[in-house]
PASEBA-1860 file (N, C-alpha, C; in nm, 3 decimals):
! residues 306
1> MATNKVRK> 4.936/7.094/5.931/5.068/7.128/5.901/5.144/7.071/5.962 ~ 5.135/7.067/6.084/5.221/6.976/6.199/5.231/6.810/6.125 ~ 5.144/6.740/6.073/5.123/6.620/6.007/5.218/6.627/5.920 ~ 5.228/6.763/5.824/5.316/6.751/5.707/5.445/6.740/5.705 ~ 5.425/6.827/5.862/5.595/6.847/5.927/5.668/6.695/5.974 ~ 5.591/6.603/6.012/5.585/6.485/6.084/5.626/6.372/5.943 ~ 5.598/6.371/5.878/5.572/6.310/5.729/5.682/6.350/5.657 ~ 5.725/6.478/5.671/5.819/6.509/5.582/6.003/6.481/5.674
9> FLGAGALL> 5.942/6.453/5.807/6.070/6.407/5.894/6.091/6.306/5.874 ~ 5.996/6.230/5.890/5.974/6.067/5.891/6.043/6.052/5.714 ~ 6.016/6.092/5.624/6.060/6.057/5.484/6.193/6.074/5.475 ~ 6.257/6.180/5.551/6.408/6.203/5.516/6.420/6.100/5.593 ~ 6.427/6.052/5.714/6.463/5.962/5.832/6.430/5.809/5.737 ~ 6.368/5.790/5.644/6.366/5.702/5.563/6.450/5.680/5.460 ~ 6.480/5.762/5.355/6.596/5.821/5.268/6.730/5.803/5.351 ~ 6.717/5.888/5.446/6.851/5.864/5.498/6.906/5.701/5.571
17> LAAVLWGT> 6.799/5.623/5.611/6.803/5.515/5.654/6.889/5.419/5.494 ~ 6.786/5.412/5.410/6.787/5.357/5.297/6.975/5.392/5.245 ~ 6.990/5.507/5.278/7.146/5.526/5.243/7.275/5.481/5.313 ~ 7.162/5.461/5.412/7.263/5.344/5.546/7.289/5.220/5.490 ~ 7.175/5.139/5.437/7.162/5.024/5.412/7.274/4.986/5.252 ~ 7.224/5.093/5.185/7.296/5.084/5.029/7.482/5.095/5.089 ~ 7.520/5.166/5.200/7.630/5.221/5.208/7.680/5.095/5.268 ~ 7.614/5.037/5.367/7.680/4.941/5.446/7.728/4.806/5.406
25> AFVTQLTG> 7.617/4.823/5.250/7.584/4.661/5.161/7.738/4.667/5.118 ~ 7.817/4.737/5.060/7.951/4.755/5.031/8.016/4.634/5.167 ~ 8.012/4.646/5.286/8.105/4.563/5.343/8.023/4.429/5.307 ~ 7.893/4.355/5.238/7.856/4.259/5.275/7.872/4.191/5.109 ~ 7.907/4.284/5.036/7.968/4.239/4.893/8.081/4.176/4.880 ~ 8.166/4.266/4.961/8.323/4.164/5.029/8.341/4.079/5.066 ~ 8.258/4.061/5.219/8.228/3.911/5.281/8.186/3.845/5.183 ~ 8.072/3.838/5.120/7.988/3.703/5.055/8.087/3.681/4.956
33> MDHLSPLA> 8.185/3.726/4.923/8.269/3.651/4.778/8.397/3.587/4.853 ~ 8.359/3.585/4.994/8.455/3.478/5.044/8.428/3.332/5.002 ~ 8.300/3.357/4.927/8.293/3.219/4.937/8.174/3.194/4.795 ~ 8.159/3.303/4.757/8.081/3.307/4.613/8.182/3.379/4.500 ~ 8.163/3.337/4.381/8.214/3.427/4.282/8.144/3.565/4.270 ~ 8.160/3.661/4.196/8.098/3.785/4.171/7.992/3.725/4.121 ~ 7.981/3.679/3.999/7.842/3.660/3.949/7.737/3.573/3.991 ~ 7.799/3.457/4.057/7.727/3.417/4.143/7.661/3.478/4.239
41> FNALRFTL> 7.713/3.567/4.327/7.655/3.645/4.442/7.542/3.739/4.387 ~ 7.595/3.817/4.264/7.506/3.900/4.194/7.351/3.827/4.204 ~ 7.382/3.676/4.114/7.276/3.614/4.099/7.128/3.533/4.197 ~ 7.215/3.507/4.296/7.136/3.509/4.416/7.107/3.653/4.470 ~ 7.178/3.760/4.444/7.114/3.860/4.520/7.001/3.994/4.416 ~ 6.987/3.942/4.320/6.896/3.996/4.238/6.765/3.873/4.271 ~ 6.791/3.785/4.269/6.663/3.706/4.312/6.623/3.705/4.423 ~ 6.693/3.700/4.545/6.616/3.753/4.682/6.589/3.901/4.641
49> GSLSVAPL> 6.587/3.994/4.548/6.609/4.106/4.562/6.439/4.159/4.485 ~ 6.447/4.043/4.409/6.288/4.061/4.348/6.206/3.982/4.402 ~ 6.235/3.911/4.485/6.165/3.825/4.572/6.084/3.921/4.649 ~ 6.198/4.017/4.672/6.130/4.040/4.813/6.040/4.236/4.748 ~ 6.106/4.219/4.679/6.008/4.373/4.596/5.858/4.302/4.548 ~ 5.831/4.191/4.534/5.725/4.118/4.476/5.617/4.177/4.522 ~ 5.618/4.172/4.651/5.498/4.225/4.735/5.439/4.346/4.732 ~ 5.506/4.402/4.697/5.492/4.530/4.621/5.398/4.583/4.534
57> LALPEARA> 5.418/4.458/4.469/5.295/4.461/4.334/5.191/4.470/4.380 ~ 5.138/4.456/4.501/5.018/4.452/4.532/4.981/4.576/4.581 ~ 5.056/4.711/4.594/4.992/4.833/4.669/4.902/4.897/4.525 ~ 4.837/4.991/4.546/4.726/5.047/4.457/4.811/5.076/4.320 ~ 4.930/5.157/4.356/5.005/5.198/4.269/5.046/5.130/4.154 ~ 5.071/4.966/4.160/5.116/4.886/4.078/4.963/4.755/4.046 ~ 4.873/4.809/4.067/4.778/4.680/4.042/4.746/4.674/3.935 ~ 4.723/4.805/3.891/4.694/4.833/3.739/4.795/4.819/3.618
65> LPGNWKRT> 4.689/4.707/3.545/4.805/4.652/3.421/4.849/4.765/3.339 ~ 4.934/4.731/3.267/5.072/4.816/3.225/4.953/4.862/3.055 ~ 4.930/4.990/3.060/4.861/5.043/2.937/4.924/4.996/2.801 ~ 5.083/4.971/2.836/5.174/4.951/2.703/5.240/4.825/2.751 ~ 5.202/4.715/2.702/5.314/4.575/2.722/5.437/4.602/2.693 ~ 5.392/4.606/2.569/5.588/4.639/2.474/5.693/4.774/2.517 ~ 5.577/4.892/2.561/5.678/4.958/2.608/5.733/4.923/2.800 ~ 5.645/4.879/2.852/5.712/4.816/2.975/5.806/4.735/2.967
73> ILACVLSG> 5.787/4.611/2.878/5.881/4.472/2.884/6.021/4.586/2.836 ~ 6.015/4.641/2.731/6.119/4.705/2.706/6.246/4.789/2.779 ~ 6.144/4.872/2.894/6.206/4.944/2.980/6.248/4.851/3.055 ~ 6.214/4.752/3.114/6.270/4.632/3.217/6.368/4.567/3.151 ~ 6.390/4.549/3.022/6.483/4.502/2.953/6.644/4.600/2.946 ~ 6.572/4.715/2.901/6.723/4.795/2.938/6.770/4.863/3.000 ~ 6.640/4.898/3.123/6.697/4.917/3.209/6.769/4.759/3.335 ~ 6.709/4.719/3.301/6.770/4.554/3.389/6.906/4.533/3.351
81> TALFAAIA> 6.914/4.517/3.186/7.047/4.493/3.133/7.160/4.617/3.168 ~ 7.121/4.732/3.247/7.196/4.810/3.248/7.259/4.799/3.402 ~ 7.173/4.773/3.469/7.181/4.752/3.647/7.254/4.635/3.643 ~ 7.235/4.509/3.531/7.331/4.410/3.571/7.448/4.399/3.547 ~ 7.488/4.510/3.462/7.606/4.539/3.385/7.697/4.571/3.523 ~ 7.611/4.726/3.549/7.674/4.813/3.646/7.686/4.748/3.781 ~ 7.617/4.671/3.853/7.639/4.557/3.960/7.761/4.496/3.922 ~ 7.731/4.399/3.786/7.852/4.329/3.804/7.964/4.399/3.789
89> FEQYGVAL> 8.017/4.487/3.707/8.107/4.544/3.712/8.157/4.606/3.882 ~ 8.073/4.636/3.921/8.097/4.719/4.061/8.131/4.569/4.142 ~ 8.081/4.446/4.129/8.126/4.368/4.210/8.233/4.328/4.198 ~ 8.284/4.276/4.079/8.422/4.266/4.075/8.547/4.371/4.109 ~ 8.451/4.487/4.092/8.547/4.587/4.123/8.569/4.607/4.251 ~ 8.470/4.574/4.355/8.491/4.535/4.499/8.617/4.431/4.536 ~ 8.566/4.351/4.456/8.680/4.241/4.481/8.805/4.267/4.460 ~ 8.838/4.349/4.367/8.977/4.389/4.350/9.051/4.480/4.443
97> SGSAGRSG> 8.924/4.590/4.471/8.971/4.683/4.509/8.992/4.658/4.657 ~ 8.904/4.573/4.722/8.899/4.508/4.861/8.901/4.589/4.986 ~ 8.825/4.691/4.940/8.805/4.846/5.055/8.660/4.867/4.978 ~ 8.572/4.834/5.064/8.445/4.912/5.083/8.416/5.001/5.075 ~ 8.521/5.140/5.162/8.470/5.251/5.179/8.560/5.304/5.028 ~ 8.650/5.281/4.954/8.702/5.290/4.865/8.592/5.318/4.747 ~ 8.545/5.165/4.779/8.463/5.113/4.665/8.330/5.221/4.644 ~ 8.260/5.231/4.774/8.159/5.320/4.775/8.203/5.437/4.717
105> FITALYIV> 8.267/5.507/4.783/8.303/5.667/4.691/8.355/5.666/4.516 ~ 8.421/5.575/4.494/8.429/5.565/4.360/8.292/5.558/4.309 ~ 8.195/5.468/4.323/8.085/5.409/4.271/8.020/5.539/4.265 ~ 8.020/5.601/4.378/7.891/5.731/4.402/7.936/5.835/4.266 ~ 8.026/5.824/4.186/8.067/5.940/4.104/7.971/5.922/4.001 ~ 7.884/5.821/4.001/7.768/5.832/3.910/7.647/5.908/3.882 ~ 7.686/6.031/3.986/7.619/6.110/3.991/7.659/6.230/3.904 ~ 7.795/6.263/3.893/7.874/6.333/3.816/7.878/6.282/3.677
113> ITPLLGMA> 7.870/6.160/3.667/7.914/6.061/3.548/7.748/6.149/3.457 ~ 7.641/6.102/3.566/7.505/6.104/3.476/7.481/6.253/3.394 ~ 7.513/6.389/3.439/7.502/6.499/3.405/7.625/6.475/3.237 ~ 7.694/6.395/3.285/7.808/6.424/3.168/7.710/6.305/3.038 ~ 7.639/6.237/3.054/7.608/6.155/3.020/7.484/6.204/2.941 ~ 7.436/6.293/2.999/7.325/6.360/2.925/7.370/6.472/2.819 ~ 7.457/6.523/2.849/7.544/6.657/2.773/7.571/6.580/2.660 ~ 7.607/6.448/2.653/7.646/6.396/2.520/7.528/6.366/2.451
121> MGEKSRPQ> 7.414/6.351/2.528/7.303/6.345/2.422/7.217/6.454/2.399 ~ 7.285/6.575/2.453/7.218/6.695/2.427/7.186/6.770/2.497 ~ 7.167/6.705/2.617/7.083/6.789/2.766/7.190/6.917/2.811 ~ 7.145/6.961/2.851/7.187/7.106/2.905/7.209/7.066/3.062 ~ 7.323/7.117/3.101/7.394/7.087/3.241/7.357/7.227/3.332 ~ 7.319/7.143/3.465/7.312/7.265/3.525/7.435/7.345/3.619 ~ 7.436/7.486/3.647/7.564/7.555/3.670/7.644/7.469/3.825 ~ 7.565/7.394/3.876/7.649/7.345/3.995/7.727/7.225/3.948
129> FWIALPFS> 7.682/7.172/3.838/7.763/7.079/3.801/7.936/7.108/3.753 ~ 7.898/7.215/3.673/8.074/7.249/3.706/8.141/7.298/3.804 ~ 8.039/7.321/3.944/8.116/7.365/4.052/8.165/7.219/4.116 ~ 8.051/7.127/4.082/8.092/7.038/4.140/8.175/6.908/4.101 ~ 8.223/6.912/3.941/8.316/6.860/3.884/8.478/6.856/3.945 ~ 8.495/6.966/3.963/8.663/6.997/3.989/8.650/6.906/4.137 ~ 8.556/6.932/4.257/8.572/6.898/4.386/8.578/6.730/4.349 ~ 8.515/6.629/4.279/8.487/6.514/4.210/8.643/6.463/4.212
137> LVGLGLLT> 8.693/6.536/4.119/8.809/6.499/4.005/8.928/6.492/4.120 ~ 8.928/6.614/4.187/9.027/6.642/4.312/9.050/6.534/4.386 ~ 8.947/6.502/4.460/8.870/6.431/4.504/8.931/6.253/4.512 ~ 8.872/6.230/4.379/8.910/6.118/4.321/9.059/6.128/4.328 ~ 9.131/6.191/4.286/9.265/6.202/4.241/9.340/6.186/4.438 ~ 9.321/6.246/4.468/9.369/6.208/4.633/9.293/6.042/4.712 ~ 9.195/6.027/4.635/9.169/5.853/4.706/9.221/5.793/4.662 ~ 9.251/5.799/4.546/9.299/5.699/4.456/9.459/5.671/4.446
145> LTGKQGGI> 9.519/5.808/4.438/9.679/5.802/4.375/9.732/5.842/4.522 ~ 9.717/5.831/4.634/9.789/5.837/4.742/9.773/5.720/4.807 ~ 9.885/5.745/4.941/9.857/5.640/5.059/9.918/5.504/4.977 ~ 9.916/5.438/5.100/9.916/5.264/5.065/9.873/5.210/4.959 ~ 9.738/5.234/4.951/9.695/5.192/4.794/9.681/5.299/4.689 ~ 9.757/5.357/4.638/9.807/5.451/4.586/9.808/5.434/4.404 ~ 9.763/5.461/4.338/9.748/5.417/4.196/9.612/5.362/4.131 ~ 9.600/5.412/4.036/9.443/5.338/3.998/9.466/5.226/3.952
153> GLGDVLLL> 9.402/5.105/4.026/9.419/4.977/3.992/9.274/4.922/3.900 ~ 9.318/4.789/3.847/9.161/4.703/3.770/9.046/4.736/3.847 ~ 9.107/4.749/3.978/8.954/4.732/4.061/8.893/4.912/4.023 ~ 8.967/4.992/4.062/8.907/5.121/4.012/8.874/5.140/3.910 ~ 8.937/5.110/3.795/8.859/5.126/3.652/8.718/5.034/3.593 ~ 8.735/4.896/3.713/8.603/4.870/3.683/8.486/4.928/3.780 ~ 8.495/4.983/3.895/8.423/5.030/3.940/8.367/5.198/3.904 ~ 8.440/5.270/3.787/8.446/5.372/3.751/8.330/5.339/3.606
161> IGAFFFAA> 8.361/5.212/3.556/8.264/5.139/3.399/8.134/5.141/3.517 ~ 8.123/5.081/3.626/8.045/5.042/3.711/7.934/5.125/3.733 ~ 8.020/5.271/3.755/7.938/5.371/3.750/7.879/5.470/3.643 ~ 7.953/5.457/3.499/7.915/5.461/3.431/7.747/5.389/3.398 ~ 7.767/5.260/3.396/7.617/5.210/3.367/7.527/5.237/3.478 ~ 7.578/5.252/3.564/7.438/5.298/3.684/7.347/5.435/3.639 ~ 7.480/5.558/3.588/7.408/5.661/3.478/7.348/5.619/3.376 ~ 7.398/5.532/3.307/7.293/5.494/3.183/7.121/5.442/3.251
169> QLHIVNRM> 7.181/5.350/3.323/7.039/5.301/3.389/6.938/5.414/3.419 ~ 7.027/5.528/3.485/6.903/5.656/3.551/6.889/5.703/3.425 ~ 6.928/5.733/3.307/6.888/5.776/3.234/6.802/5.711/3.115 ~ 6.775/5.574/3.111/6.697/5.482/3.050/6.508/5.504/3.188 ~ 6.549/5.472/3.290/6.467/5.508/3.356/6.361/5.684/3.352 ~ 6.439/5.782/3.350/6.392/5.907/3.317/6.345/5.911/3.176 ~ 6.375/5.841/3.106/6.310/5.847/2.953/6.201/5.746/2.933 ~ 6.168/5.625/2.991/6.106/5.522/3.007/5.955/5.599/3.100
177> SVNTLHLS> 5.801/5.594/3.036/5.750/5.647/3.075/5.657/5.526/3.163 ~ 5.677/5.463/3.225/5.636/5.334/3.248/5.586/5.314/3.432 ~ 5.510/5.234/3.499/5.499/5.261/3.612/5.582/5.177/3.691 ~ 5.682/5.260/3.766/5.797/5.270/3.892/5.807/5.112/3.942 ~ 5.647/5.063/3.961/5.689/4.964/4.085/5.685/4.836/3.963 ~ 5.658/4.867/3.847/5.650/4.788/3.765/5.759/4.791/3.687 ~ 5.876/4.870/3.650/5.958/4.886/3.659/6.104/4.806/3.731 ~ 6.062/4.852/3.871/6.190/4.805/3.954/6.160/4.675/3.967
185> FGQLVVAA> 6.013/4.561/3.965/6.038/4.455/3.973/6.107/4.362/3.829 ~ 6.031/4.435/3.759/6.134/4.374/3.619/6.236/4.401/3.569 ~ 6.302/4.500/3.644/6.453/4.500/3.589/6.506/4.418/3.684 ~ 6.506/4.414/3.802/6.543/4.257/3.910/6.558/4.149/3.836 ~ 6.444/4.128/3.805/6.418/3.989/3.712/6.477/3.992/3.582 ~ 6.509/4.069/3.534/6.606/4.067/3.401/6.763/4.074/3.437 ~ 6.779/4.134/3.542/6.910/4.130/3.566/6.931/4.007/3.689 ~ 6.809/3.988/3.735/6.905/3.797/3.807/6.916/3.685/3.695
193> ILSWILTL> 6.844/3.701/3.582/6.824/3.614/3.448/6.938/3.603/3.379 ~ 7.021/3.730/3.359/7.153/3.788/3.319/7.246/3.732/3.388 ~ 7.261/3.745/3.489/7.330/3.677/3.604/7.338/3.565/3.615 ~ 7.222/3.459/3.642/7.255/3.322/3.671/7.278/3.262/3.506 ~ 7.247/3.357/3.341/7.298/3.272/3.256/7.459/3.275/3.253 ~ 7.504/3.417/3.294/7.644/3.416/3.318/7.749/3.327/3.421 ~ 7.671/3.329/3.496/7.697/3.238/3.616/7.730/3.082/3.578 ~ 7.637/3.007/3.489/7.663/2.889/3.495/7.694/2.876/3.352
201> VTGQAPTW> 7.718/2.965/3.238/7.788/2.919/3.118/7.929/2.962/3.169 ~ 7.983/3.030/3.268/8.117/3.060/3.314/8.170/2.916/3.418 ~ 8.083/2.832/3.454/8.101/2.726/3.499/8.136/2.804/3.702 ~ 8.036/2.878/3.735/8.048/2.921/3.834/7.965/2.899/3.939 ~ 7.860/2.843/3.890/7.751/2.802/3.991/7.775/2.750/4.121 ~ 7.737/2.830/4.235/7.758/2.773/4.357/7.681/2.694/4.394 ~ 7.744/2.574/4.507/7.682/2.499/4.542/7.621/2.531/4.690 ~ 7.551/2.400/4.694/7.439/2.457/4.851/7.564/2.514/5.012
209> GDIGAAAW> 7.654/2.451/4.976/7.771/2.452/5.090/7.800/2.602/5.098 ~ 7.804/2.674/4.928/7.878/2.797/4.932/7.763/2.866/4.937 ~ 7.651/2.880/4.900/7.536/2.954/4.942/7.495/2.966/5.109 ~ 7.508/2.826/5.188/7.503/2.815/5.314/7.554/2.927/5.389 ~ 7.702/2.928/5.373/7.830/2.983/5.404/7.789/3.153/5.374 ~ 7.787/3.193/5.292/7.749/3.312/5.221/7.601/3.392/5.279 ~ 7.506/3.321/5.330/7.388/3.316/5.335/7.367/3.453/5.413 ~ 7.421/3.495/5.503/7.365/3.651/5.527/7.429/3.743/5.485
217> PVIYSGVI> 7.518/3.777/5.423/7.550/3.857/5.313/7.498/3.888/5.183 ~ 7.420/3.733/5.145/7.344/3.749/5.038/7.203/3.791/5.078 ~ 7.181/3.754/5.152/7.015/3.808/5.279/7.024/3.930/5.254 ~ 7.138/4.000/5.302/7.135/4.129/5.347/7.141/4.216/5.231 ~ 7.236/4.229/5.129/7.239/4.258/4.958/7.102/4.210/4.913 ~ 7.043/4.129/4.941/6.924/4.144/4.828/6.761/4.154/4.871 ~ 6.820/4.138/5.028/6.659/4.164/5.068/6.642/4.298/5.112 ~ 6.781/4.312/5.227/6.765/4.443/5.368/6.816/4.553/5.219
225> ATGVAYTL> 6.916/4.527/5.161/6.983/4.656/5.093/6.890/4.689/4.949 ~ 6.782/4.573/4.938/6.715/4.594/4.771/6.559/4.628/4.826 ~ 6.518/4.500/4.880/6.393/4.501/4.915/6.332/4.615/5.090 ~ 6.409/4.616/5.131/6.391/4.702/5.246/6.398/4.827/5.238 ~ 6.550/4.832/5.120/6.568/5.038/5.111/6.498/5.055/5.046 ~ 6.485/4.997/4.928/6.370/5.044/4.770/6.253/5.098/4.898 ~ 6.176/4.991/4.952/6.080/5.031/5.023/6.075/5.190/5.088 ~ 6.180/5.236/5.176/6.217/5.310/5.219/6.220/5.437/5.122
233> QVFGQTSV> 6.280/5.410/5.013/6.250/5.491/4.956/6.178/5.525/4.891 ~ 6.089/5.437/4.819/5.939/5.491/4.801/5.891/5.566/4.884 ~ 5.865/5.515/4.976/5.796/5.651/5.147/5.877/5.758/5.146 ~ 5.997/5.762/5.136/6.073/5.886/5.142/6.015/5.933/5.076 ~ 6.010/5.944/4.912/6.039/6.012/4.788/5.877/6.112/4.786 ~ 5.758/6.011/4.887/5.645/6.070/4.861/5.626/6.205/4.949 ~ 5.729/6.221/5.059/5.699/6.303/5.145/5.844/6.424/5.145 ~ 5.948/6.372/5.033/6.048/6.466/5.029/6.069/6.535/4.919
241> DPSSTSIL> 6.096/6.668/4.897/6.130/6.738/4.733/6.262/6.637/4.648 ~ 6.282/6.638/4.548/6.322/6.570/4.470/6.507/6.597/4.496 ~ 6.539/6.711/4.528/6.704/6.787/4.544/6.720/6.720/4.676 ~ 6.608/6.748/4.759/6.677/6.682/4.948/6.671/6.545/4.918 ~ 6.621/6.459/4.817/6.599/6.352/4.815/6.725/6.291/4.763 ~ 6.790/6.381/4.661/6.894/6.335/4.603/7.027/6.358/4.692 ~ 7.043/6.435/4.795/7.136/6.486/4.880/7.137/6.389/4.969 ~ 7.004/6.370/5.031/6.995/6.243/5.153/7.066/6.081/5.116
249> MSMESLFS> 7.040/6.059/4.957/7.052/5.925/4.871/7.200/5.926/4.867 ~ 7.276/6.060/4.847/7.414/6.080/4.837/7.522/6.026/4.955 ~ 7.434/6.068/5.088/7.497/6.000/5.190/7.562/5.822/5.203 ~ 7.483/5.803/5.078/7.557/5.627/5.075/7.696/5.615/5.063 ~ 7.751/5.688/5.006/7.890/5.678/4.996/7.977/5.705/5.106 ~ 7.934/5.769/5.217/8.002/5.790/5.369/7.932/5.716/5.414 ~ 7.837/5.659/5.433/7.808/5.494/5.498/7.888/5.429/5.461 ~ 7.960/5.381/5.322/7.992/5.286/5.273/8.178/5.316/5.386
257> VIGGAVFL> 8.171/5.419/5.354/8.331/5.409/5.440/8.284/5.417/5.585 ~ 8.181/5.402/5.639/8.196/5.431/5.803/8.155/5.239/5.848 ~ 8.120/5.212/5.759/8.076/5.080/5.748/8.188/4.990/5.738 ~ 8.289/5.044/5.644/8.404/4.949/5.588/8.513/4.992/5.799 ~ 8.532/5.093/5.777/8.596/5.146/5.905/8.518/5.003/6.037 ~ 8.395/5.034/6.041/8.324/4.982/6.166/8.322/4.817/6.132 ~ 8.288/4.773/6.062/8.297/4.606/6.046/8.411/4.572/5.992 ~ 8.479/4.616/5.888/8.606/4.539/5.821/8.760/4.571/5.886
265> GERMSVQA> 8.747/4.699/5.989/8.829/4.741/6.035/8.981/4.783/5.939 ~ 8.909/4.869/5.848/8.956/4.963/5.673/8.978/5.071/5.751 ~ 9.112/5.086/5.704/9.185/5.265/5.724/9.225/5.274/5.637 ~ 9.236/5.425/5.602/9.305/5.489/5.462/9.374/5.591/5.525 ~ 9.420/5.644/5.423/9.559/5.785/5.462/9.445/5.880/5.444 ~ 9.527/5.999/5.512/9.487/6.100/5.534/9.438/6.178/5.411 ~ 9.496/6.171/5.319/9.477/6.243/5.161/9.345/6.170/5.113 ~ 9.326/6.027/5.136/9.240/5.939/5.140/9.074/6.034/5.145
273> YIGCVLML> 9.093/5.997/5.306/8.987/6.094/5.373/8.951/6.222/5.311 ~ 9.039/6.299/5.291/9.002/6.418/5.263/8.984/6.412/5.079 ~ 9.006/6.334/5.020/8.973/6.265/4.903/8.804/6.278/4.890 ~ 8.785/6.204/5.030/8.615/6.130/5.027/8.571/6.254/5.078 ~ 8.595/6.340/5.164/8.559/6.500/5.202/8.463/6.584/5.070 ~ 8.602/6.553/4.945/8.599/6.660/4.857/8.476/6.564/4.793 ~ 8.471/6.450/4.757/8.397/6.359/4.632/8.290/6.389/4.729 ~ 8.230/6.379/4.848/8.110/6.381/4.854/8.053/6.534/4.840
281> AGTVISEL> 8.148/6.643/4.892/8.121/6.790/4.859/8.054/6.762/4.708 ~ 8.173/6.729/4.604/8.084/6.751/4.482/7.946/6.649/4.494 ~ 7.940/6.564/4.492/7.803/6.520/4.538/7.724/6.590/4.544 ~ 7.675/6.697/4.714/7.609/6.743/4.729/7.587/6.841/4.642 ~ 7.651/6.932/4.618/7.633/7.053/4.551/7.631/7.023/4.368 ~ 7.665/6.891/4.333/7.580/6.870/4.217/7.408/6.850/4.195 ~ 7.382/6.796/4.336/7.255/6.799/4.379/7.191/6.935/4.449 ~ 7.214/7.035/4.475/7.173/7.135/4.537/7.020/7.184/4.440
289> PSRRKSTD> 6.929/7.255/4.493/6.803/7.293/4.410/6.911/7.433/4.327 ~ 6.830/7.417/4.219/6.827/7.510/4.082/6.759/7.569/4.021 ~ 6.743/7.725/3.987/6.635/7.763/3.941/6.610/7.721/3.836 ~ 6.464/7.664/3.811/6.426/7.607/3.651/6.282/7.651/3.687 ~ 6.258/7.643/3.517/6.087/7.664/3.549/6.042/7.479/3.591 ~ 5.906/7.527/3.590/5.771/7.468/3.710/5.791/7.299/3.593 ~ 5.796/7.353/3.453/5.804/7.261/3.312/5.904/7.156/3.340 ~ 6.021/7.175/3.343/6.162/7.138/3.334/6.120/6.980/3.458
297> KPLVTERK> 6.189/6.894/3.396/6.143/6.725/3.490/6.291/6.726/3.510 ~ 6.335/6.718/3.624/6.458/6.703/3.722/6.497/6.546/3.703 ~ 6.609/6.552/3.615/6.676/6.418/3.616/6.684/6.341/3.767 ~ 6.611/6.215/3.794/6.650/6.160/3.896/6.779/6.116/3.912 ~ 6.908/6.134/4.017/7.025/6.097/4.051/7.044/6.038/4.131 ~ 6.918/5.946/4.205/6.977/5.845/4.307/6.982/5.740/4.272 ~ 7.053/5.677/4.372/7.070/5.476/4.274/6.922/5.418/4.262 ~ 6.904/5.324/4.190/6.777/5.268/4.168/6.810/5.075/4.196
305> MD> 6.763/5.082/4.282/6.722/4.940/4.331/6.858/4.865/4.286 ~ 6.965/4.896/4.333/7.063/4.840/4.327/7.157/4.763/4.413
END
């Protein structure tokens, strides 16, 4: 019994640390674009991310070859394409927004968009969703429509589109019954390939000098916020129930604000901070446990490999 409690405690700590790494990655996304275009930054990030996740394929859970290659490849292509689109819109949104904290909270709306997208596909909504929705919408309004940064700008719109693609990617992952580690590695490879293609086609290929100048932000985003954070998530999810996992992962948005304040000196209006609190409340409420039959499959709503 004591061992289980210790493992659950360590698992919760691992998930919370993963949320810290993902949240503070918004800071490196901003600083990295001082020297790289958004597409070039993502190309390097996904490349490093896939390389850092590759060792996980040696784990016992990933050693067995896929039983259905076509299904696995299709899942990797669909999920990787959605992930590429999500991160691309997010990266351009972060660049235009210029705020790590603001970007993190708007992106976190994927947790509310996910069930909306599910309802559009015929899924039933949980009661918590309708309680969480007004919190999220009012919070978004206070965050974007008040203070010095008042008004919904193009960056905010791009971040919302990115959140939609995050939600789409989560639905793809939930509907494709393939090995999780195979999918995690494969989708990063697909996202890296698409990022490099667009980077080269648009004439945004980085120079070695640019890469060197942005080395630390790229390494942090690609290795730490992808490879390390995903490893922590895998460990945490083996010890913590799905609802608690989602709530812990939702703290990512909070740490994006803390990271922006500590490392970039970002400050927002009082109304904007209140909006952040309301959005965080909506996120947590939407992930609270509900009474469901044991045969129901809960929809995973934490971010995957971003």
